[in-house]
C-alpha positions, 0 to 999 in steps of 0.5 A, a space after each residue: 500500500 502506497 503512502 501519499 501526502 498532500 503537497 503542503 510545501 507552498 509557503 505563501 498564505 494564499 497557497 496554504 489554504 488550497 489543501 483545505 479547498 481541495 478537501 472541501 471539494 472532495 467532501 462534497 464530491 464523495 459526501 454520499 459515499 462517506 456517509 454510507 461508510 460512516 452509517 455502516 461503521 456506526 453501532 447497529 443497535 441504535 435507532 435509525 434516526 440517531 444513526 443517520 444524524 451521527 453518520 452525517 455528523 462524522 462526515 461533516 466533522 471530517 473537514 478540518 479547519 486547516 490541513 495537517 501535513 502528516 501522511 495518510 494512506 491511499 490505495 492504488 490510484 485513490 485520491 489522497 485527499 479523499 483517503 484522509 477524509 475517510 480516515 477522519 470519518 473512521 476515527 470519529 466512528 471508533 471513538 468509545 464516546 462521541 465528543 460534543 458536537 456543537 456544530 452537528 446537524 440538528 433535526 427538530 420536529 422530524 424523524 429521518 429513516 433510511 430506506 426499508 431494504 430487503 431480506 438481505 439488508 435486514 440480515 446484514 443489519 442483524 449481523 452488524 449488531 454482533 460486531 464491535 466497532 473495529 470489526 464494523 469499520 473493517 466490514 465497511 472498508 471491505 464491502 463499501 469501499 472495496 478494499 483488499 484485506 491488506 489495504 483495509 488493515 493498513 487503513 485500520 492501523 492508521 485509524 488507531 485499531 491495534 488488532 486490525 487483522 482480528 477485526 478483519 477476521 471478525 468482519 469476514 464472519 458475516 455470511 456471504 448472503 448478508 455481505 452481498 446485500 445491495 446496502 439500499 437500507 444503509 444509504 443515509 443520504 436517501 432518507 424518509 422524513 416523518 413528523 414527530 408529535 405535532 400536537 405536543 410540539 404545538 402545545 409546547 410552542 404556544 406555552 413558551 411563545 404564546 403564538 400558534 405555529 401551524 408548520 415547521 421552519 426548515 433552514 439549510 446550513 450547508 458546509 460547501 457546495 449545494 444540498 438538494 432534497 427531492 421528495 413527495 409528501 403523502 396524506 399520512 404526513 410522510 415524505 421521502 427524499 434524497 440528500 445529495 450534499 451535506 445534510 441540512 439542519 431542520 430546526 424549529 422551536 421547542 424540540 420534542 425528543 425523537 422516539 427511541 433516541 438517547 433520551 428514551 422512548 416516548 410515552 404513549 399517547 391516549 385518545 379520549 374514550 368517546 373520540 370515535 363518536 365525534 370524528 369522521 375518521 374511524 380507524 385505529 386513531 380513534 381507538 381509546 386506551 383500554 385494559 386493566 394495566 393501562 396505568 402500569 408505567 413499567 409495562 408500558 416502558 418495556 413495550 415502548 422500549 421494545 419498539 424503539 429498539 427492535 431486536 431478535 424477538 421482533 417479528 414483522 408481517 410481510 412488507 412491514 418496516 421494523 423501524 422505531 415508531 415514526 411518532 409517539 405511539 398511541 396506546 390502544 390496550 394494556 392488560 393481562 390476557 390469559 396470564 400474559 401481559 399484552 400491550 397494543 400500540 399504534 403509530 399511524 402506520 403500524 400496529 405493535 403488539 408487545 407480549 411480556 415475558 421470555 416467550 413474548 416479543 414484539 409483533 408488527 403489522 401494517 395498519 395504514 389506511 384502515 377504516 371502520 371495517 378493517 380497524 374493526 378488530 385486532 388479535 390480542 392473543 393466539 393460543 393453538 387454534 383459538 384467538 382472542 380479539 380486541 374489538 373497535 369501540 364502535 362495535 355494538 354487537 359481535 357474533 361468530 359463524 361457521 363459514 361453511 354453514 351459511 344457514 346456521 344462525 350466528 352465535 353471540 360473542 361477549 366482548 366486555 370492554 372490547 375483549 372477546 373470550 377465546 374464539 375458534 379460528 381456523 384457516 379459510 382454506 380448510 373449507 370446513 370449520 373456519 369461524 369468522 367474526 360477524 360484527 355490527 357497528 353502533 348506530 352512531 356510526 352507521 345504521 344496520 351496518 354488519 360486516 365479516 372478518 376472518 383470521 388469516 394468522 396476522 394481527 388484523 383479520 381480513 375483511 370479507 366482501 362480495 360482488 354479486 353477478 352483473 345485471 344484463 347491460 348494467 354497469 359493474 357492481 361494487 363490492 358489498 358486505 358479505 352478510 347477505 344470504 347470497 353472499 354467505 352461500 357463495 362464500 361457503 362454496 368458494 372459501 377453499 380458493 382463499 389464500 393460505 394463512 399468510 398474514 397481511 391480507 387486508 380484504 378478500 372479495 369474492 366476485 361472481 362474474 358469470 352464471 352459466 346454465 348447464 347443458 342437459 338441464 343439469 342446473 347452473 354453474 357460478 363463475 367466481 374470482 376471489 381477490 386478496 388485497 394486502 396492506 402493502 398494496 399487492 394482491 392476487 386473484 384466483 378464478 374458480 367454477 362452482 358446479 352443482 352437487 360438487 364437493 368444492 370449487 374447481 379452481 381454473 386459474 390464478 395470478 398476482 397483480 390487479 386481476 379481478 380488481 376495479 382496475 382490471 375488471 375483465 376476466 375469462 375462465 374455463 373448465 372441463 365438466 362431465 354431465 350426470 349423463 356422462 357427456 364431456 363438456 368444455 365450459 367457458 365464461 367471461 365477465 360482462 364485457 366479454 361478447 365472444 368466446 373462442 376455443 381451439 383444440 388440436 383439430 377442432 375449434 369453436 368461435 361464437 358470440 355469447 350474449 350471456 357471456 358463457 359457452 359450453 362445447 361438447 367434446 368426446 374426450 378432454 384435450 389441450 385447448 386454448 381459450 380467448 375472450 373478445 371484449 365489446 371493444 374488440 380487445 382479446 383476453 385470455 384466462 388467468 394461468 
């Protein structure tokens, strides 16, 4: 490894400042690279907001007031000025205790988060937690900087690491899969920006200044060059952005300590017990604090600390960020359930269920954009095949019913203070025995409004809806509650096409897109498409035909994406069917805009207009076929694979 020095031989005062100017230019040019290096090298067990600020602080402190003349290591053709800046960043990260940072970036009223990475990024995050500071620095040099082991050892020794080879060996212990992560979750210059406790800061500001402040004042203090931030704010009060220069300092009066910062996790916020009766926003934000231990400060402290510092006992549903809460969380429940202390929190985006004890932990689930139905219940405790729910405060009556017995009356379910007794669960795909919740809202919310929820293994049960067959020449119908006789009958027959017990499903809609009279007076078949929409915005659909006297639905296709949703309302299905007389038929059907169906076999074909959107073709034997539907506008569609 070659050692290079910055030329400091020029004695003139004007020339003496040139190395500092070069350092400024190098810092601005390589700012993002240096911040990523610092972020990876910093302790991985601190919350992401503090870690983002610490990474920017380390890089901004790397610029000296005057350039030193001592040698700094540079590798190959590497810029020696950049190498010197990198060394100062590493030394800062290796300090056992950070020195006072009077000029460090300050962010008041906002919290910063690095992007949510994939599974490899999450695994790497866990692996870094187990490494000490020299090993993290070694890993950063090898992976982020791409240095060889001898080059990284030389840099570590210059940074003050006495046992550089030992640090490199520890860093090499990180698994190959984790080391191949794309580090998308470690880019502290591409951050999400979200508010802290807006109301709390506003009240504090009013008390101090006797003025009302409705927003945040952001001032950018740049070290040299420019800093640009691009992002979009959403209706939930979040924003995303990419910082391409030294981080700005967002300042505002009366700062509230960020959640999970060194000052400790924020105290949970409590909503008034009657808020749901006076607000038009009926979701988890309107839930009051309930439970017999909601005044247990020690229990609440353990719950908020577990969320502020996620660890090995943190379990997240698919697509759920494991970061600390974006704002002081709302307390929804704290009590003893079946001998275990349970706390339920909500930060406006996610639900967190904390179960106390060695076998407990933290369960996180997406719950943003909920409503009166999808915020109707939460699973507080799961034991074997039974679950205990906490119901929304606007639920006036609760019942259970077997999904496979549509004609059996629902059974009343007690729910004092919203908590139900142990209730049978059961995966919907069992086709038999699955028990669903039937809830009815208070007249204060909606008159005679009942809805069904089904437990799919997550914190929030899925909302079941039903879309009836289309009327001739009428617009497509919208999903409705699955509590009517026709909906219950259809769900009882089609439930086997539901997704398995994977959590994270927000809504299941059963759409009967066609009804087909069967040949030889054998009754009629109902064509359905069952769509599962997840909290993440993803979805999947499966088509099936419900035949008379059949044991269950005959699945005809399935796909991911937006099939069978309001954004893709055209579909086609086909299936072989043997009549009671033993004749083989190929049945095909399409949704309301399908005006023609085409079927092609190895040596035969059928191409006919279908006013009733269905076609039955008699064939002597089953063969490979190709089916297409022609829409009223001339476009052709195929069935789901």
